[in-house]
C-alpha positions as CSV (number, residue, x, y, z in Angstrom):
1,M,-19.5,-27.8,-72.0
2,S,-16.2,-26.1,-72.4
3,S,-15.2,-23.6,-69.3
4,K,-16.2,-20.5,-71.5
5,R,-19.6,-21.5,-72.0
6,R,-20.3,-23.0,-68.6
7,R,-18.7,-19.5,-67.5
8,L,-21.5,-17.6,-69.6
9,V,-24.4,-19.6,-68.0
10,N,-22.9,-19.0,-64.8
11,Y,-23.2,-15.6,-65.3
12,L,-26.6,-15.8,-66.8
13,V,-28.0,-17.2,-63.7
14,I,-26.3,-14.8,-61.8
15,G,-27.7,-12.2,-63.5
16,L,-31.6,-13.8,-63.4
17,I,-31.4,-14.6,-59.9
18,T,-29.9,-10.7,-59.1
19,I,-33.0,-9.7,-61.3
20,V,-35.5,-11.4,-59.6
21,F,-34.5,-10.5,-56.2
22,L,-34.2,-6.7,-57.3
23,W,-37.6,-7.1,-58.8
24,F,-39.4,-8.2,-55.5
25,F,-37.0,-5.5,-53.5
26,F,-38.6,-2.8,-55.4
27,K,-41.8,-4.0,-56.4
28,S,-44.4,-0.9,-55.2
29,V,-42.0,1.5,-54.0
30,N,-43.0,4.8,-53.5
31,W,-39.7,7.0,-54.1
32,A,-41.2,10.4,-53.2
33,D,-41.6,8.6,-49.2
34,T,-38.2,6.4,-49.6
35,W,-36.2,9.7,-50.1
36,K,-38.0,11.4,-47.6
37,Y,-37.0,8.6,-45.1
38,I,-33.5,8.7,-46.3
39,K,-32.9,12.3,-46.0
40,Q,-34.2,11.8,-41.9
41,V,-31.0,10.9,-40.7
42,K,-28.8,12.0,-37.8
43,P,-25.6,13.1,-39.1
44,Y,-23.4,12.4,-36.2
45,L,-24.7,9.0,-36.0
46,M,-23.9,8.0,-39.7
47,V,-20.3,9.6,-39.9
48,F,-19.9,7.0,-37.0
49,T,-21.6,4.2,-38.9
50,L,-19.1,5.3,-41.7
51,F,-16.2,4.5,-39.6
52,L,-17.4,1.4,-38.2
53,V,-17.7,-0.1,-41.8
54,P,-14.1,-1.2,-41.8
55,L,-14.6,-2.8,-38.1
56,H,-15.5,-6.3,-39.5
57,L,-12.4,-6.5,-41.5
58,V,-10.0,-5.8,-38.4
59,T,-11.9,-8.2,-36.4
60,R,-11.7,-11.0,-39.2
61,S,-8.0,-10.0,-39.5
62,I,-7.3,-10.3,-35.9
63,R,-8.9,-13.7,-35.9
64,W,-7.0,-14.6,-39.2
65,K,-4.0,-13.7,-37.2
66,Y,-5.0,-16.0,-34.1
67,L,-5.1,-18.8,-36.6
68,L,-2.1,-18.2,-38.3
69,R,0.1,-17.9,-35.4
70,P,1.3,-21.5,-35.1
71,V,3.1,-21.3,-38.6
72,K,3.3,-17.0,-38.6
73,G,3.8,-15.7,-35.1
74,N,5.1,-12.2,-36.6
75,L,2.4,-11.9,-38.9
76,K,1.5,-8.3,-39.6
77,I,-2.0,-7.8,-38.6
78,F,-1.9,-4.9,-41.3
79,N,-1.1,-7.6,-44.4
80,A,-3.9,-9.5,-42.8
81,I,-6.3,-6.2,-43.0
82,E,-4.9,-5.5,-46.6
83,A,-6.0,-8.7,-47.7
84,N,-9.1,-8.7,-46.3
85,T,-10.4,-5.6,-47.8
86,L,-9.1,-6.7,-51.3
87,G,-11.3,-9.7,-51.0
88,F,-14.3,-7.9,-50.1
89,T,-13.5,-5.2,-52.8
90,I,-13.1,-7.9,-55.5
91,N,-16.3,-9.8,-54.0
92,F,-18.5,-6.5,-54.3
93,I,-17.5,-5.9,-57.7
94,F,-17.3,-9.0,-59.3
95,P,-19.5,-12.1,-59.8
96,G,-18.9,-15.5,-58.0
97,R,-17.1,-14.5,-54.8
98,L,-13.3,-14.5,-56.4
99,G,-12.4,-12.3,-53.1
100,E,-12.2,-15.5,-51.4
101,V,-9.6,-16.5,-53.4
102,V,-7.9,-13.3,-53.6
103,R,-7.8,-13.0,-49.9
104,P,-5.4,-15.8,-48.9
105,V,-3.4,-15.8,-52.1
106,F,-2.4,-11.9,-51.5
107,L,-1.8,-12.6,-47.8
108,A,0.6,-15.3,-48.8
109,R,2.7,-13.4,-51.1
110,K,2.8,-10.9,-48.7
111,E,4.0,-13.2,-45.7
112,K,5.7,-15.7,-48.1
113,L,3.3,-18.4,-47.0
114,S,1.5,-21.2,-48.9
115,A,-1.4,-20.2,-51.1
116,G,-2.9,-23.4,-50.8
117,Y,-2.2,-23.8,-47.3
118,L,-3.8,-20.3,-46.7
119,I,-7.1,-21.3,-48.8
120,G,-7.9,-23.7,-46.1
121,T,-8.3,-21.2,-43.9
122,I,-11.0,-19.3,-45.9
123,V,-12.7,-22.3,-45.8
124,V,-12.5,-22.6,-41.6
125,E,-13.6,-19.0,-41.7
126,R,-16.4,-19.1,-43.6
127,T,-17.6,-22.7,-41.7
128,F,-16.9,-21.0,-38.3
129,D,-19.0,-18.0,-39.3
130,M,-22.1,-20.0,-40.0
131,F,-21.3,-21.8,-36.9
132,A,-21.4,-18.5,-35.2
133,M,-24.5,-17.0,-36.8
134,C,-26.5,-20.1,-36.5
135,F,-25.5,-20.5,-32.5
136,L,-26.3,-16.8,-31.9
137,L,-29.7,-16.7,-33.8
138,G,-30.9,-20.1,-32.3
139,T,-29.6,-18.5,-28.6
140,F,-31.2,-15.7,-29.3
141,L,-34.9,-17.2,-30.2
142,M,-35.0,-20.0,-28.0
143,A,-34.5,-17.5,-25.0
144,R,-37.3,-15.3,-26.5
145,P,-39.0,-15.9,-22.7
146,V,-36.4,-13.7,-21.4
147,Y,-36.7,-10.7,-23.3
148,G,-40.3,-11.2,-24.9
149,S,-41.6,-7.6,-24.1
150,F,-39.0,-6.1,-26.0
151,Y,-39.7,-8.2,-28.9
152,E,-41.9,-6.5,-31.3
153,A,-42.0,-8.6,-34.8
154,R,-45.1,-9.2,-36.2
155,P,-47.1,-12.4,-34.9
156,E,-46.6,-14.2,-38.7
157,A,-43.1,-13.6,-38.5
158,L,-43.0,-15.4,-35.0
159,P,-43.6,-19.1,-36.4
160,P,-40.8,-19.1,-39.3
161,L,-38.6,-17.3,-37.0
162,Y,-39.1,-19.7,-34.1
163,F,-38.4,-22.8,-37.0
164,W,-35.4,-20.9,-38.3
165,G,-34.1,-20.4,-34.6
166,K,-34.2,-24.0,-33.9
167,V,-32.6,-25.3,-37.1
168,G,-29.9,-22.6,-36.5
169,L,-29.3,-23.9,-32.9
170,G,-29.3,-27.7,-34.1
171,L,-27.2,-26.8,-37.3
172,S,-24.9,-25.0,-34.9
173,V,-24.9,-28.4,-32.6
174,L,-24.5,-30.2,-35.5
175,L,-21.7,-28.3,-37.2
176,F,-19.5,-28.4,-33.6
177,I,-19.9,-32.1,-34.1
178,L,-18.6,-32.3,-37.0
179,I,-15.9,-29.8,-36.8
180,S,-14.7,-31.9,-33.3
181,L,-14.8,-35.3,-35.3
182,V,-12.7,-34.3,-38.2
183,Y,-10.3,-32.4,-35.7
184,S,-9.9,-35.3,-33.4
185,L,-9.4,-37.3,-36.5
186,K,-7.3,-35.2,-38.8
187,G,-5.2,-38.4,-40.0
188,K,-8.6,-40.3,-40.9
189,A,-10.6,-37.4,-42.3
190,S,-9.3,-37.1,-45.9
191,R,-10.9,-41.0,-45.9
192,V,-13.9,-40.0,-44.7
193,I,-14.2,-36.9,-46.9
194,Y,-13.6,-39.1,-50.0
195,S,-16.2,-41.8,-48.8
196,F,-18.5,-39.1,-48.3
197,S,-18.1,-37.7,-51.5
198,R,-19.4,-40.7,-53.7
199,I,-22.9,-39.9,-52.6
200,F,-22.6,-36.8,-55.0
201,P,-22.9,-36.8,-58.7
202,E,-19.6,-37.1,-60.4
203,R,-19.6,-33.7,-61.9
204,I,-19.7,-32.1,-58.4
205,R,-17.8,-34.8,-56.6
206,W,-14.1,-33.0,-57.1
207,R,-15.6,-29.7,-55.4
208,V,-16.9,-31.6,-52.6
209,Q,-13.5,-33.3,-51.8
210,S,-11.9,-30.1,-52.4
211,F,-13.6,-28.3,-49.9
212,G,-13.4,-31.2,-47.5
213,L,-9.4,-31.3,-48.0
214,E,-9.1,-27.9,-47.8
215,F,-11.1,-27.5,-44.5
216,I,-8.7,-30.1,-43.0
217,E,-5.6,-28.2,-44.2
218,G,-7.1,-25.4,-42.0
219,L,-8.0,-27.2,-39.2
220,K,-4.5,-28.3,-38.9
221,F,-3.8,-24.6,-37.5
222,F,-5.7,-25.6,-34.3
223,Q,-3.0,-27.1,-32.1
224,S,-5.2,-27.8,-29.3
225,W,-8.9,-27.7,-28.1
226,S,-8.1,-24.4,-26.4
227,R,-7.3,-22.7,-29.4
228,L,-10.3,-24.2,-31.2
229,F,-12.5,-22.8,-28.8
230,G,-10.9,-19.3,-28.9
231,Y,-11.2,-19.1,-32.8
232,F,-15.1,-19.6,-32.0
233,G,-14.9,-17.0,-29.3
234,L,-13.3,-14.6,-32.0
235,S,-16.0,-15.8,-34.5
236,L,-18.6,-14.4,-32.1
237,V,-16.8,-11.2,-31.8
238,V,-16.8,-10.7,-35.7
239,W,-20.6,-11.2,-35.9
240,L,-21.4,-9.1,-32.2
241,G,-19.0,-6.3,-34.1
242,I,-21.5,-6.5,-37.3
243,C,-24.6,-6.5,-35.5
244,F,-23.0,-3.1,-33.1
245,F,-22.8,-1.7,-36.8
246,Y,-26.3,-2.2,-37.8
247,W,-27.5,-1.6,-34.6
248,V,-25.8,2.5,-34.8
249,F,-26.8,2.7,-38.4
250,L,-30.6,1.9,-37.0
251,L,-30.3,4.6,-34.4
252,A,-28.8,7.1,-36.8
253,Y,-32.6,6.8,-38.7
254,E,-34.3,6.9,-35.0
255,V,-35.1,2.9,-35.4
256,R,-34.5,2.2,-31.6
257,I,-34.1,-1.5,-30.6
258,P,-32.5,-3.1,-28.3
259,F,-28.6,-4.3,-29.2
260,F,-29.8,-7.8,-29.4
261,L,-32.7,-7.7,-31.5
262,T,-30.4,-7.4,-34.4
263,I,-29.1,-10.7,-34.8
264,P,-32.1,-12.1,-36.6
265,Y,-31.7,-9.2,-39.0
266,V,-27.8,-9.5,-39.5
267,F,-28.6,-13.4,-40.1
268,L,-31.0,-12.6,-42.9
269,T,-28.8,-10.0,-44.6
270,G,-26.1,-12.6,-44.1
271,V,-28.0,-15.1,-46.2
272,G,-28.7,-12.4,-48.9
273,A,-25.1,-11.6,-48.8
274,S,-24.0,-15.1,-49.4
275,I,-25.6,-15.5,-52.9
276,P,-23.0,-14.7,-55.1
277,T,-24.1,-11.4,-56.8
278,P,-21.8,-8.8,-57.6
279,G,-21.8,-5.9,-55.2
280,M,-24.6,-8.3,-53.1
281,A,-27.3,-6.8,-55.2
282,G,-30.5,-8.3,-54.9
283,G,-30.0,-10.9,-52.5
284,F,-28.8,-8.7,-49.7
285,D,-31.4,-6.0,-50.5
286,Y,-34.0,-8.4,-50.7
287,F,-33.3,-10.0,-47.1
288,S,-32.8,-6.5,-45.4
289,K,-36.2,-5.3,-46.5
290,L,-38.0,-8.5,-45.2
291,G,-36.0,-8.3,-42.3
292,L,-36.7,-4.6,-41.5
293,T,-40.5,-4.9,-42.2
294,T,-41.2,-8.4,-40.3
295,L,-38.8,-7.9,-37.3
296,Y,-38.9,-4.3,-36.7
297,S,-42.6,-3.3,-38.4
298,L,-40.9,-0.8,-40.3
299,E,-42.9,0.7,-43.2
300,A,-41.9,-0.6,-46.7
301,N,-40.6,2.5,-48.4
302,L,-38.7,3.3,-45.0
303,A,-37.5,-0.3,-45.3
304,V,-36.3,0.3,-48.9
305,G,-34.4,3.6,-48.2
306,L,-32.5,2.2,-45.3
307,T,-31.6,-0.9,-47.2
308,I,-30.3,1.2,-49.7
309,V,-28.1,3.5,-47.9
310,V,-26.7,0.7,-45.8
311,H,-26.0,-0.9,-49.0
312,A,-24.4,1.9,-50.6
313,I,-21.9,2.7,-47.6
314,Q,-20.8,-0.9,-46.9
315,L,-19.9,-1.0,-50.8
316,I,-18.4,2.9,-51.3
317,V,-16.2,2.7,-48.2
318,T,-14.9,-0.9,-48.6
319,C,-14.3,-0.3,-52.4
320,A,-12.4,3.3,-51.3
321,L,-10.1,1.2,-49.0
322,G,-9.9,-1.3,-51.3
323,Y,-8.5,1.0,-54.5
324,A,-6.6,3.0,-51.9
325,I,-4.7,-0.7,-51.0
326,I,-4.3,-1.5,-54.9
327,F,-2.8,1.8,-55.5
328,K,-0.3,1.8,-52.6
329,N,0.5,-2.0,-54.0
330,Q,0.9,-0.9,-57.3
331,L,-1.5,-3.5,-58.6
332,S,-4.8,-3.2,-60.9
333,L,-8.4,-4.1,-60.0
334,F,-8.3,-7.0,-62.8
335,Q,-5.0,-8.3,-61.7
336,L,-6.5,-9.0,-58.7
337,R,-9.6,-10.9,-60.7
338,Q,-6.9,-13.1,-62.7
339,L,-5.2,-13.5,-59.5
340,G,-8.3,-15.3,-58.0
341,K,-9.1,-17.0,-61.4
342,G,-5.5,-18.6,-61.7
343,S,-5.8,-20.0,-58.3
344,K,-9.3,-21.5,-58.6
345,S,-8.4,-23.3,-61.5
């Protein structure tokens, strides 16, 4: 299959996935009730929420600077923030998560570093993101006896949540073991990756090898176990900051829940956002509605309204910042898109 045809098939599949998720999201919506709920917001808390949208861009940049300290101790934090903002802007606008490539390439050009080397740090970042969220979800759900009187999930939601809590905790432990093993055997890890990749079909084997080798390159930035654990601690800060954003947003609509109850909701929205649709459309919306209705027993139309608003403000604020950075650096959106495509080929 030619690359052009393969790209067309990918776009068709992504489009179909987006439509299916949006259909389930908008199914049986009463727009009059939804609009009524959207208008019932506390303005001062909504303004605060808008200022919190870029929080994860800042915490991610601090974590990135920490990872790159051994090779670029004087890395400018603002350059990292710009790179992260542009990456998320590209992810919002185009399918295929091209922003994950744009981020390291842009920063590499700004800081005169190797783009290929920095791409490995993005693989490490995503792995630790999954590690941190699985750890938070698993710990949260396994500790339910401590806060059981505060938990308001529907009874039918509890069994699958317990199951996924155990899976999350187990996966976080497995990831930690794998990360530790690869870190301890960095010299031999590439041979392990090549051997492991043989179990996959030949057409995707190179992707497994590429991901594994980039991850190994990224791990080389950790020069001690203390730095490895420090990076994990900063990953927890990133995701607790994201939880804080959603907690304040829910308070703006008078959905009062303890802060720690946002963890399973953020986990679900993270699952939806990981589906490579443009602007997180469909996947994020469906899983957000699912979380709001099952975890907090919100009425379906209220859940739809809150999801539309929180999705819109993240997209608008991030893209506005992204366009400002594009203008400042005398770039264009499509130049950045080609930057991502060229680096992926």
